[in-house]
N, C-alpha and C positions, 0 to 999 in steps of 0.2 A: 631359249630354255634356261631356267635358273641353274645356278651352280650346284644346287642340291641334287641335280640329275645328271651331272657330268661324269658319273662313273659308269662304265660299261662292263658287261660280262663278256665271256669268251665268244658269244655269238655276235657281239656288237650292239646288242639291244641295251638300252639304258636301264639302270636299276638304281634305286635309292639307297645311299649309304645307310647302314643300320637296318635295312629291310630284311636282310637274310636272317639275322638273329630273331626277328619277330616271326618270320615264317617258320624257323626251326622250333620256336616255342609253340606256335599254333599246331604244327605237325606232331610234336611230342605229346602235347596234351590230348590231341585227337586220338592218336594211336594208343595212348595210355588208357583212355576210356574204352576204346574198342577192345583192347586186350584184357582189360578188367572184366568186361562182359564175358569174353570167351573163356578166360581162365577160371572165372568164378564157376562156370558150368563144370569144368574138369575137376576142380576141387570138391564141389558138391557131389559130383558123381562118385568120387572115391569115398566120401564121408557119409552121405545121407540118402542119396537117390535110390540106392538098392532097397532100403527099408520103406521109403515113402511110395515108390512107384512099382516095386517088384517084391511085395512083402511075403509072398509064398515061397520064396527061394531061401536056401541057406546063405549065410553072409557072403561067402566068396562068389557064389553063382549070382546073387543079387548085384554085387559089385560088377561082375562080368557083364551082366545085362545092361547096367547103367552106363558102363564104358562103351557098350555097343551103340547106344543112342548118342553118346559122345562122338564116336567114330563116324556116325552117319552125317554129322554136320560137315565133316571134311569132304564128303562126296559133292556137296553143293559149292565148295570153294572154287574148283576149276570153272564151273558154270558162271559163278560170279566174276571170276577173272576175265572170261571171254566177254561177258555182257558189259561189265564196267570198263574193261580195257577198250572195247570197241567205241563206246560213247566217250570215254575219257580221251581217246586219241582223236575223236571227231569234234567234241564239244568243249573239252578242257578238263584239267585235273580237278579244279576246285569244285565245280558243280557236282561231280560224281562223289567226291569225298563228303560233301554235305549229305547226300542221299544215303551213303553207306552208314554214316554215323546215326542218322535217324532210324534206319532199319535195324541196326544192331541194338541200339538202346531200347527201342520199342519192344523188340522180341524178348530181350532180357528181362525187362520189367514185367512183361506178361508171364514169363516163366514163374515169377514169384507169386502169380495169382492162380496157377493151375492147381486144382484140388488133387489130393492124393488118391491112390488106388482104392483105398477103403471108402472113399466118397463117391467116385464116379466110375470105378472099375477100369476096364480096358481103355476107356477114353482118356484116362490120365496119361499113360505112357505114349499114346498116340499124339495127344496135344503137345507133350514134351518134345517128342521127336520132330513134329512139324515146326515148332519154334526154333529148335536146334538147326533145322535146315535153313531157316531164314537167317540165323546167326552166321552160318557157314557161307551162305550166298553173299552177305554183306561184307564179311571179312575177306572174301576172295577178291573184292575190289578195293579194299581199304589199303592194303600194304603197298601195292604198286603206286597208287596215286600219292600217298604220303611221302614216300622216299623220293619219288620223281619231282615233286614240288620243290623239295630242298635241293636235290642234285642239279636241277635245271636252273635254279637261281644262282648257284655258286659258280666257282671257277675250278679248274682242274687241280690246282696246287693243294687245296685243302678239302677237296670233295669227300674224301674218306672220313675226315673228322666231322664235317657238318652233316653229311648224310647218315652218319651213325646215330645221331640224336633221335630221329624217329624210331630207330631200332631200340632205343632205351625205353620206348613205350611198352615193350613186352615185359621186361622185368619190373618196370614201374607198375604196370597193370596187374601183374601177378602179385606184386608187393601189396598193393591196395586190396586186391581180392582176398588174398590169404590173411592180410591184417584184419580186415573186417570179419572174416570167418573166425579167426583166432579170438577176436574180441567177443564174438557171440558164444563160442564154445567155452570161453573162460568165465563168462558171467551167467550162463544159463545151465540148467540141468540138462542131461541127455534127452529126457522126455520133452522138455520145452524147446530145445533146439530142433529135434525131429518134428515137432508139432508145428511151430511157426517161426522159430528163430532163424532157420536157414533162408527164409523168404525175404528177410529184411535187406540183405546185401543185394538181392536181385531188384527189389523195388527202389533201392537207392540209385540204380542206374538211370532212372528217369531224371533225377536231379543233375547227375553228372553230365548227361547228354545235353541238357540246356546250357550248361557252362561251356562245354566243348563246341556247341553250335555257334554260340556268340563269338568265341575266339576264332573259329575256322572261317566264319563269314568275313572276318576283318582282313584276310590276306588277299593278295592279288594273284592273278594267273601267271604261270611260268612264261618268261620272255621268250624262251626257246620255242615253247608251244605256239605262242602268238606268231612268231616268225614262220614256223612250219605251216600253220593254218593259212597265213597269207599266201605262201607259195602254193598251197593246195587250191586256194581260190583262183589264183592266176592260171593254174593248170586246168581248172574247171572251165574258166572263161575261154581257154583255147580248145575246149572240148576234148581234153585228154582225160581218159577214164581213170578214176581212182579205185584201186583195189581195196577190198575190205582189209582192215588191219590184221585180222586173224589169218586171212589167206596170204598176205605178204609175209607175216612172221613164219608161217609154215613153209613158205617157198624159199625165203632168203635167210632165215635165222634158225632153221631147225637144229643145226649143230649147237647154237648158243642155248636153245631151249633144253637140249639134252645135258649140256654142261650145268645149267642152273638146276635141273632136276637132280643130277648126281651130286652136286655140291650140297644140296639140302638134305640128303639122306641122313648123314651122321648128325647134322645140326638139329634136324627135326626129331628124329628118334631119341637122341640122347636127352633133349630138353623135356620131352613128355615123360620119359622114364624118371628123370631126376626130379621133376616138379609135380607130376600127377600120380604116376604109379608108386612113387616113394611113400605116398600117404597110405595106399592100400597095403604095401609091404610092411610098413611100420605098425599099422593098426591091426590088420587082420592076421598077418603072419608072425610078427614079433610080439604082439599083444601090448604095444605101447599106447599111451594116450593120444587122442587127436591133437591136443595142445602141443605136445612134444614135437610131433612131426610137422605141424604147421609152423611152429616157431623156427625150426631148422630151415625150412623153405623161405621163411620170412627174412632171416639173416642172409642167406645165400643170395636172394633176389636183391637185397640192398647193396651187397658188394658188387653184384653184376651190373647194376645200374651205374655205379661209379666207374667201372672198368670199360664199359662199351665205348665211350668217346676216346679213351686212351688207346684202345686197340684200333679204332678208326683212324686216329692220328698216326699211329705206327704204320698203318697200311699206306699212308701218304709218303712215308719215308722209305720203306723197304719194299713196298709192293703189296698188292692184294693177295697174291698166291702164297708167299711165305707165311704170312700171318694166318691165313686160312688153313694151311697144311699143319701148322703147329696145333691148332685147335682140333683138327680131325684126328691126328695121330694121338694127341693127348687124351681125348675123350674115349678113344678106343682102348687105350691102355688103362685109363682110370676106372673103367667099368668093372674091372676085376677087384680093385681096392675098394670101390664104392660100396659094394654089398658086404664085403668083409668088415668095413667100419660100421655099417648099419647093424650087422649081427651082434656087435658088442653091446647093443642096447644102451650105450652111453650117449647122453645128449651132446657133449663136446665132439664125440666122434661123428655123430649125425651131422652136426654143423660143418665139420671139416669135409665130410663126404659130399654133401650137397654143394658147398661153396666152391671147392676145387673143381667139381664137375661143371659148375656154371662158369667158372673162370675159363676153362677150355672151350666151353660153348660160346663164350663172348668173343673169343679169338676168331670163330667162324662167323658169328652173327654180326659183329661190328662192321667188317668190310663188305658184307654181303650187299648192302644197299647200293654203294658206289659201284661195286663189281658188276652187279646185274644191270644197273642203269647204263654202264659203259659198253655193254654188249650189243645194244639195240639202237637203231635209228630213231629220231625224235617222233616221226609220225606213226611209229608202231611200237614205241618204247613202253607205253602203259600196258598194251596187250602182251608184248613179248615178256617183259619182266614179271607180270602177273601170272601168265600161263606157266612159265618156267618154275616159278615159286610154288604155285598152287597145285599143279599136277603132281609134284613130288609129295605134297602133303597128304594126298590120297593113299599113296603107297608107303609113306613114312610115318607122319604124325598121327594119321587117323587110326591105324591099327596098333600103334606102339603100346599104349597101356593095355589094350585088349590082348595082344600077343604076349606081353610080359605077364599079365594075370593068368592067361591060359598055361603058359610054360611053368609058372609057379605052382598052379593047381595040378599039373600033370606030373611034374618031377619033384616037387617039394623042396627045390633048391634053386639058388640064384645063378648057378653056373650056366645054364642054357641062355639066360637073359644077357649075361656078359658076352657070350658068343654072338648073340643077336646084335648087340651094340657094336661089337668088334667088326662084324661083317659090314655093317652100315658104314663104319669108319673107312674100311677098305674101299668101298665103292666111291666114297667122297674123295679120297686121296687120288684115285685113278682119274676121276672127272676133273679135279682141279689141275693135276699135272698135265692133262690133255688140253686144257684151256690156254688161251693166250693171256699174257699180263696186260691189264687194262689201265694201270695207274698212269695218270697224266693225260688220258685221252680227252680230246676236245669233243664234247657231246654234239656240237653243231656240225662237226665234220664227219660223224659216223654215217656211212652210206647205207642204203637199204640192204646190202649184203653183209653188213657188219664191219666193213673195212673203213679206213680213213686214209685214202691214197694221197689226198692233197696235203695232209698234215704229217704223214708218217715220218718223213725225213727230219722235219723240224722237231717232232716229239722225241725221236731217237737221240737228237743232240741235247735236248733239254733234260731228258730222263734216260740216260744211257743204260741204266740197269733194267729198264722196263721191258 
């Protein structure tokens, strides 16, 4: 073997020096494109879908109905997590990531082709909803595979930093989506934007997917997965039955699934309130221009993208739990100041409100990839991490803009929405406190029950505060 392959990861499998940054870039670009597609829908739902697909309703009700189609996409995410997780744990992370990218990009481009209600009637929102379900199904399998591909290529010392980069795909995707929408609203009249301008960013997805596909096909499969697959083949040769990954997760990792679900409540709810519902609040409730609200989210997303790897690196130093708890507590408290700043109708205040909210969100989102990866054994890691993350999205992210819009319509004030975010933060704090610290875990040593008995003593010596 040549000297270029004399570096090994924690599993003992060889890896090429410089390979990890390439895999990080491929994962980041892939997740950026997938989140661009997903967030584009949320932004368009807040700004234009109510008028295009539900034109008979008053503005707030139309927005509520468009957010309902937005929420339906979340229902498909746990199904996608189970299906993609199953085959990702059986066939490999890379193959399934390619499929998820094609499904997401194809459905997004087709949304840009769906005629409005005035053209085909009830078929318009039905087609929109169907394509949204395909988006949700694809995204349900994307996140787990992308973060695992990075986590399983790296080592325990800097896993929080490296695994946080695919997480940067969320603000980067939102940044691109909001940026393109902002460009369209800034250069077109309202009538032109409602007529055809909103379709351009959706059609652009087809081009982005081709770029992402080319990059994603260039990376290699995870060494840890290859090793686990070889062990599974040896067990099969000895006629030892292999349990379905989903069954194994529910049997051995159900506590970890609950931890992941609880940890995502504040992270998911706060994000969609800060980045999606804020557009409705500013435009429909405060009477501000679309451009003003979009630009505030644009600036906040740019700051968040820069901060995510820093919080990921911090979690390597002090642990996943402390960083995550700062984010959860912070976002719960900030929700009260958030709406107060928005109510000033001042653009600088809007930027501060969104940016600080996303800073606290970053403290949760950055260590999440490494944290969830370290909870599950390799042969069920894709399934476990995906299910834990996506089940919570049904209860958290899916209804968040819907609940916030309904609360605003019922009470005419932001106070109930702040209470809603605060309760989500409390659930997350309880879940994270109840979890174990995973910093420094050897992914190759995580057993099917989530423990690492062979490495526990050594890890305690190396990471005494973990």
